[in-house]
C-alpha positions, 0 to 999 in steps of 0.5 A: 475526471475518471474515478479516484484510484485507491492504493495501499503501501505495505513496506517494513521501511519507513523511508520507502513508504513515505517516498511511495507516499510522496510520490503516489500523492503527487496524482490527483487520481490517486488516493491512499487509503492506508499504509502498513509495515508487515504483510499480515496487517497488508492482508488484513487492510486489503481485505477491510478496505478494498483497494484498487491496487496495493503496492508491496514489498516482497520481503517484509516480516511475516509475510512478503508480498507474494504471500499477501 
């Protein structure tokens, strides 16, 4: 089996994060390492955790996905 792909989710809407989490967790090769609700927290967690993929909302409080 190929290596696990780590994912961080950042969206300011909890229901969207839940939906993304459910979809991502349905694939055994993907592992969610964290989720957050704002851009600055996302940036901090990305720097700390170094996920393979970050799923970012483009319009979040503070920093949006493009800024992150």
